[in-house]
VMD Tcl script that draws the C-alpha trace (Angstrom):
set ca {
  {-13.36 176.76 -22.55}
  {-15.56 175.73 -25.43}
  {-15.65 172.07 -26.20}
  {-13.99 171.47 -29.32}
  {-16.14 170.11 -31.91}
  {-15.82 166.93 -33.13}
  {-15.06 165.96 -36.87}
  {-17.37 163.99 -38.75}
  {-16.17 162.64 -41.90}
  {-18.50 162.12 -44.79}
  {-19.93 158.77 -46.02}
  {-21.25 157.50 -48.83}
  {-24.94 156.49 -49.33}
  {-26.69 153.98 -50.22}
  {-30.57 153.42 -50.80}
  {-32.02 150.45 -48.97}
  {-35.83 149.72 -49.70}
  {-36.43 153.34 -50.29}
  {-34.21 154.54 -47.31}
  {-31.22 156.85 -47.52}
  {-28.39 155.16 -45.39}
  {-24.86 156.32 -44.94}
  {-22.28 153.75 -45.11}
  {-18.95 152.72 -44.11}
  {-16.69 149.47 -43.82}
  {-14.74 148.26 -41.26}
  {-12.11 145.29 -40.84}
  {-13.46 142.81 -38.13}
  {-11.07 140.73 -35.91}
  {-11.01 137.34 -38.11}
  {-10.30 140.75 -41.50}
  {-13.33 140.19 -42.90}
  {-14.92 143.61 -44.39}
  {-18.13 144.43 -42.21}
  {-20.65 147.09 -43.72}
  {-22.61 149.58 -41.02}
  {-25.48 151.82 -41.68}
  {-27.05 154.66 -40.66}
  {-29.42 157.39 -40.87}
  {-27.20 160.08 -40.27}
  {-23.31 160.67 -40.46}
  {-23.25 161.34 -36.54}
  {-24.96 158.16 -35.83}
  {-22.55 156.55 -38.06}
  {-19.52 158.04 -37.08}
  {-20.64 156.50 -33.39}
  {-21.26 153.39 -34.56}
  {-17.89 153.05 -36.32}
  {-16.08 154.15 -32.97}
  {-17.87 151.68 -31.09}
  {-17.21 148.51 -33.89}
  {-13.49 149.42 -33.68}
  {-12.82 149.65 -30.34}
  {-14.85 145.84 -30.16}
  {-12.35 144.97 -32.81}
  {-9.31 146.28 -31.12}
  {-10.46 144.54 -27.60}
  {-10.97 141.49 -29.34}
  {-7.56 141.26 -31.02}
  {-6.09 142.43 -27.64}
  {-7.69 139.33 -25.79}
  {-6.78 136.95 -28.42}
  {-3.25 137.95 -28.00}
  {-3.56 138.57 -24.37}
  {-6.30 136.52 -22.56}
  {-6.82 136.12 -19.18}
  {-6.76 132.83 -17.60}
  {-10.46 132.54 -17.69}
  {-10.61 132.92 -21.33}
  {-8.25 130.49 -22.43}
  {-8.70 127.85 -19.91}
  {-12.32 127.99 -21.46}
  {-11.02 127.34 -25.06}
  {-8.52 124.94 -23.84}
  {-11.33 122.74 -22.05}
  {-12.98 123.37 -25.63}
  {-10.18 121.98 -27.42}
  {-10.07 118.63 -25.06}
  {-13.74 117.95 -25.72}
  {-13.05 116.47 -29.31}
  {-10.98 113.76 -27.93}
  {-11.95 113.13 -24.25}
  {-15.02 111.45 -23.31}
  {-18.23 113.09 -21.62}
  {-17.71 112.37 -18.11}
  {-13.60 113.07 -18.09}
  {-15.13 116.45 -19.65}
  {-17.43 116.82 -16.42}
  {-14.55 116.44 -14.33}
  {-12.45 118.56 -15.97}
  {-15.10 121.59 -15.72}
  {-15.73 121.39 -12.58}
  {-12.04 121.03 -11.38}
  {-10.98 124.42 -13.82}
  {-13.49 126.36 -12.65}
  {-13.34 125.53 -8.58}
  {-9.49 125.32 -8.10}
  {-7.88 127.24 -11.26}
  {-10.52 130.11 -12.52}
  {-11.50 130.76 -9.32}
  {-8.26 132.34 -7.54}
  {-6.64 132.89 -10.94}
  {-9.52 133.36 -13.92}
  {-8.71 137.74 -13.92}
  {-5.08 137.21 -14.61}
  {-3.74 137.38 -17.81}
  {-1.98 134.72 -18.68}
  {1.71 136.55 -19.19}
  {1.38 138.18 -15.57}
  {1.07 134.71 -13.78}
  {4.10 133.77 -12.01}
  {5.04 130.36 -10.09}
  {4.51 131.63 -7.03}
  {0.58 132.55 -8.16}
  {0.56 129.02 -9.52}
  {1.70 127.60 -5.84}
  {-0.74 130.00 -3.73}
  {-3.74 128.64 -6.00}
  {-2.62 125.13 -4.95}
  {-2.15 125.67 -1.27}
  {-6.01 124.88 -0.51}
  {-5.69 121.73 -2.53}
  {-2.94 120.61 -0.32}
  {-5.62 119.76 2.49}
  {-7.86 117.89 -0.08}
  {-7.02 114.27 -1.58}
  {-3.74 113.22 -3.40}
  {-5.57 112.63 -6.35}
  {-7.64 115.97 -6.53}
  {-4.29 117.46 -6.30}
  {-2.49 115.79 -8.93}
  {-5.78 116.26 -11.32}
  {-5.39 119.98 -11.00}
  {-1.97 120.30 -11.36}
  {-2.01 118.39 -14.41}
  {-4.94 120.53 -15.90}
  {-2.68 124.02 -14.84}
  {0.32 122.77 -16.71}
  {-1.34 121.46 -19.66}
  {-3.27 124.57 -20.29}
  {0.29 126.69 -19.62}
  {2.17 124.52 -21.95}
  {-0.36 124.91 -24.50}
  {-0.28 128.38 -24.42}
  {3.38 128.77 -24.53}
  {3.42 126.39 -27.70}
  {0.72 128.98 -28.99}
  {3.08 131.51 -28.46}
  {0.75 133.43 -25.88}
  {3.70 133.36 -23.15}
  {7.36 133.67 -23.51}
  {7.48 132.04 -19.82}
  {5.80 129.03 -18.82}
  {5.48 129.72 -14.97}
  {4.79 126.35 -14.05}
  {8.48 124.83 -14.70}
  {9.52 123.52 -11.47}
  {6.29 123.18 -10.06}
  {6.18 119.81 -8.17}
  {3.22 116.77 -8.62}
  {3.26 115.80 -5.40}
  {1.02 117.10 -2.80}
  {-2.45 116.75 -1.05}
  {-3.43 113.77 1.57}
  {-2.31 110.45 0.90}
  {-5.40 108.52 0.37}
  {-5.50 105.48 3.03}
  {-5.33 102.26 0.90}
  {-8.51 100.22 1.31}
  {-7.63 96.57 2.06}
  {-9.75 94.02 0.06}
  {-12.33 91.95 1.85}
  {-11.63 88.96 3.38}
  {-13.33 85.63 2.97}
  {-15.17 86.07 5.80}
  {-16.52 89.45 4.99}
  {-17.16 88.06 1.63}
  {-19.33 85.44 2.82}
  {-21.15 88.22 5.23}
  {-21.93 90.51 2.52}
  {-23.32 87.95 0.18}
  {-25.35 86.20 2.92}
  {-26.80 89.99 3.55}
  {-27.69 90.84 -0.15}
  {-28.78 87.39 -1.20}
  {-32.16 88.05 -2.85}
  {-31.60 91.60 -2.98}
  {-31.05 93.68 -6.29}
  {-27.44 94.39 -5.73}
  {-26.74 90.94 -5.33}
  {-25.57 89.37 -9.09}
  {-23.85 93.15 -9.32}
  {-21.69 92.14 -6.15}
  {-20.96 88.63 -7.35}
  {-19.73 89.56 -11.01}
  {-17.71 92.30 -9.22}
  {-16.22 89.69 -7.01}
  {-15.72 86.58 -9.10}
  {-14.88 88.64 -12.56}
  {-13.10 91.79 -11.36}
  {-15.26 93.78 -14.04}
  {-15.74 97.77 -13.36}
  {-18.91 99.09 -12.32}
  {-19.20 100.32 -16.10}
  {-18.31 97.76 -17.44}
  {-20.92 95.96 -15.05}
  {-23.62 98.08 -15.93}
  {-23.03 97.65 -19.89}
  {-22.53 94.07 -19.80}
  {-25.46 92.31 -22.28}
  {-25.93 88.97 -22.78}
  {-24.78 88.03 -25.91}
  {-21.04 88.64 -23.97}
  {-21.75 86.13 -21.63}
  {-20.87 82.61 -22.31}
  {-22.24 79.87 -20.38}
  {-22.69 76.91 -22.20}
  {-19.25 76.09 -23.35}
  {-16.64 74.25 -21.82}
  {-15.16 77.13 -19.66}
  {-17.59 79.64 -19.22}
  {-16.11 83.23 -19.50}
  {-17.26 86.67 -19.79}
  {-16.37 89.16 -22.90}
  {-15.84 92.62 -21.90}
  {-16.77 94.85 -24.91}
  {-19.07 97.79 -23.71}
  {-18.99 100.75 -21.10}
  {-21.25 102.60 -19.22}
  {-21.80 106.05 -18.65}
  {-24.15 108.51 -17.63}
  {-24.98 112.00 -19.25}
  {-27.98 114.09 -17.39}
  {-28.85 110.98 -15.63}
  {-29.16 108.92 -18.50}
  {-27.57 105.52 -19.40}
  {-25.58 105.59 -22.31}
  {-23.63 102.65 -23.79}
  {-20.48 102.54 -26.00}
  {-18.29 100.25 -27.25}
  {-15.19 102.57 -26.11}
  {-13.87 101.19 -22.97}
  {-11.51 102.82 -20.57}
  {-8.33 101.79 -22.33}
  {-7.53 99.28 -25.03}
  {-6.63 96.81 -22.42}
  {-9.94 97.07 -20.96}
  {-11.28 94.65 -23.76}
  {-10.63 91.05 -22.36}
  {-12.48 87.58 -21.98}
  {-12.59 87.04 -18.40}
  {-12.85 82.84 -17.58}
  {-15.42 82.97 -14.52}
  {-15.89 80.10 -11.57}
  {-18.65 78.25 -11.54}
  {-20.63 80.09 -8.57}
  {-20.61 82.77 -10.67}
  {-21.84 80.91 -13.89}
  {-24.55 79.36 -11.39}
  {-25.56 82.85 -10.54}
  {-25.37 83.87 -14.12}
  {-27.77 80.72 -15.37}
  {-30.32 81.46 -12.64}
  {-30.61 85.24 -13.30}
  {-30.54 84.49 -17.37}
  {-33.45 82.34 -17.06}
  {-35.52 85.11 -15.16}
  {-34.26 87.86 -17.39}
  {-36.72 89.99 -19.82}
  {-33.59 92.17 -21.33}
  {-30.68 92.18 -23.08}
  {-28.58 93.79 -20.41}
  {-27.41 91.51 -16.89}
  {-28.24 93.90 -15.13}
  {-31.16 96.40 -15.88}
  {-34.27 97.80 -14.74}
  {-38.02 96.75 -14.44}
  {-38.26 97.81 -18.35}
  {-35.13 95.75 -19.58}
  {-32.91 98.91 -19.79}
  {-29.75 99.81 -18.42}
  {-29.62 101.36 -14.87}
  {-29.05 105.76 -14.83}
  {-26.83 106.88 -12.16}
  {-29.87 107.49 -9.73}
  {-31.25 104.16 -10.13}
  {-27.44 102.77 -9.56}
  {-27.26 104.71 -6.37}
  {-30.65 103.32 -5.14}
  {-29.53 99.57 -5.80}
  {-26.22 99.97 -4.20}
  {-28.27 101.66 -0.92}
  {-29.46 98.41 -0.25}
  {-26.00 97.59 1.05}
  {-25.66 101.00 2.48}
  {-28.25 100.71 5.02}
  {-26.93 97.57 6.12}
  {-23.96 98.65 7.73}
  {-23.21 99.88 10.75}
  {-21.22 103.07 9.51}
  {-22.22 106.36 11.67}
  {-24.82 108.43 9.82}
  {-26.09 111.96 10.20}
  {-29.45 113.51 9.88}
  {-30.83 116.66 9.78}
  {-34.43 117.32 11.22}
  {-36.63 120.55 11.46}
  {-37.58 121.70 14.91}
  {-39.78 124.63 15.33}
  {-38.02 125.97 12.23}
  {-34.54 125.14 13.09}
  {-32.34 122.58 11.62}
  {-30.78 119.84 14.02}
  {-28.37 117.42 13.50}
  {-28.56 114.11 14.32}
  {-25.83 111.18 14.91}
  {-26.79 107.57 14.58}
  {-24.00 104.89 15.46}
  {-26.08 101.70 14.83}
  {-25.15 98.25 16.58}
  {-24.19 95.45 14.78}
  {-26.91 92.86 14.63}
  {-30.05 94.81 15.19}
  {-32.80 95.87 13.03}
  {-33.56 99.09 11.84}
  {-36.28 100.88 14.57}
  {-38.71 102.15 11.20}
  {-38.29 98.80 8.76}
  {-37.47 95.55 11.01}
  {-36.53 93.77 7.49}
  {-33.26 95.60 7.50}
  {-30.58 94.25 9.75}
  {-27.38 95.72 10.26}
  {-24.86 92.85 9.25}
  {-21.71 94.78 7.68}
  {-19.15 96.51 10.07}
  {-16.89 96.91 7.28}
  {-16.85 99.21 4.23}
  {-18.03 97.96 0.81}
  {-17.64 99.86 -2.38}
  {-18.13 98.45 -5.98}
  {-14.28 99.04 -6.70}
  {-13.63 97.49 -3.60}
  {-15.06 94.15 -5.19}
  {-12.77 94.66 -8.12}
  {-9.96 95.20 -5.37}
  {-10.72 92.05 -3.91}
  {-10.75 89.97 -7.24}
  {-7.51 90.82 -7.71}
  {-5.91 90.55 -4.88}
  {-7.41 87.01 -4.26}
  {-5.85 86.17 -7.81}
  {-2.30 87.27 -6.37}
  {-3.07 85.17 -3.08}
  {-3.17 82.12 -5.24}
  {-0.21 82.69 -7.00}
  {-1.33 83.77 -10.66}
  {1.55 85.44 -12.09}
  {1.16 89.80 -12.37}
  {1.00 89.71 -15.75}
  {-2.09 87.47 -16.45}
  {-3.47 89.33 -13.49}
  {-2.91 92.67 -15.65}
  {-4.67 91.23 -18.64}
  {-7.67 89.69 -16.68}
  {-7.95 93.32 -14.80}
  {-7.55 95.44 -17.92}
  {-4.81 97.29 -16.51}
  {-3.35 99.37 -19.30}
  {-0.45 100.46 -16.75}
  {1.64 97.26 -15.39}
  {2.11 99.66 -12.62}
  {-1.11 99.53 -11.23}
  {-1.20 95.47 -10.87}
  {2.42 95.50 -9.80}
  {1.27 98.03 -6.49}
  {-1.48 96.00 -5.68}
  {1.07 92.79 -6.10}
  {3.53 94.74 -3.81}
  {1.28 94.99 -1.02}
  {-0.11 91.65 -1.37}
  {3.09 90.04 -1.48}
  {5.45 92.10 0.74}
  {2.45 92.61 3.79}
  {3.41 89.31 5.57}
  {6.43 89.32 7.71}
  {5.93 85.78 8.31}
  {5.69 84.77 5.06}
  {9.03 86.41 4.27}
  {10.81 85.15 6.99}
  {12.40 82.19 5.61}
  {12.97 84.43 2.25}
  {15.07 87.00 3.91}
  {16.59 84.43 6.36}
  {17.87 82.47 3.85}
  {19.46 85.47 1.18}
  {21.03 86.93 4.64}
  {22.70 83.80 5.91}
  {26.00 83.98 6.20}
  {26.75 80.27 4.56}
  {24.98 81.27 1.62}
  {26.95 84.14 1.05}
  {30.20 82.26 1.92}
  {28.80 80.17 -1.11}
  {28.80 83.49 -3.49}
  {31.70 85.42 -2.59}
  {34.45 84.81 -4.44}
  {37.35 82.17 -3.26}
  {39.60 85.30 -2.15}
  {36.99 86.77 0.35}
  {35.76 83.66 1.97}
  {37.49 83.26 5.17}
  {39.63 80.07 5.93}
}
mol new
graphics top color blue
foreach p $ca { graphics top sphere $p radius 0.5 }
foreach p [lrange $ca 0 end-1] q [lrange $ca 1 end] { graphics top cylinder $p $q radius 0.2 }
display resetview
């Protein structure tokens, strides 16, 4: 049977630069008129059909986006109001844990079971990561629901609890603090560690600290937190935008830290308290190298890989406390405990609570926006010593005390 001849419509013509073209107009996905040109009616007709197909596809995807398409749109909308560091985390988590399992599905096709299945691999990850991805999924689908792209939100009823509970790290003891300071004395991370232990600043606050915010020649020396550091493409960016409004605070400092800062300021060539050899704020890789002075002096188990006859051989080394590194005798393994920049701050907050400072004051000094963060630490410090609670509990449950509190009619004769 002969193929039916395609009916080609007649088009108007227009001359451009001496050449005769056939022309037609179509309406694009945004409702704007777009002109199409061709030298023959058949060619123009094919262009018109292809353009209409593309417009229909765009309109369809706008009304029925896939999870991957809407996630990209949601991320773009968030980029105007969150920091670059936060966006980097959002992008990474969205691609690895949302787009990868659900990306090819249309938004209206996703069910609660699909979301639960996507969260299954995260049950083996940390509690924090699980909560973050759970939040991202819910934000995406709640946004789609508000935009009327979906009629039913599959996130309703999805629990936010999941993942492995992270092990709570205990603050450094006085003995551990002494060992740590003795270990790094005279080394690049010493000043950073002193500020963390005795002022409780966050890492980004220490790395952005300028001398103009360190007041040493006053009756009560103090530090003003006004700037924050972040890294973009391994370049330091100093901003006045802090983690939360509560992060803006003035912190009185003890004499040991004031003396340390006096000495550092006398030898400084930079406006920054922590700076590189050129007086500039540290980049991410520079800070990592500075902190490596601490890492290499710990007895934490290390894993190395060596190539032998073209094969990668794994070696595990467990340094012995008190010994020196084989290739560098100047490095002695003196730290038998883990130390992180955040642990310095946690130690500062814990010591304040141990000293009896009221939680509201600690909340201000720590720059906590939410009092729950401070109270969680307070509860661990206050109620983690049964021997100190014995008398309190004993007095509260003492029968004699109970008799005094009971109504007369209930007290035994």
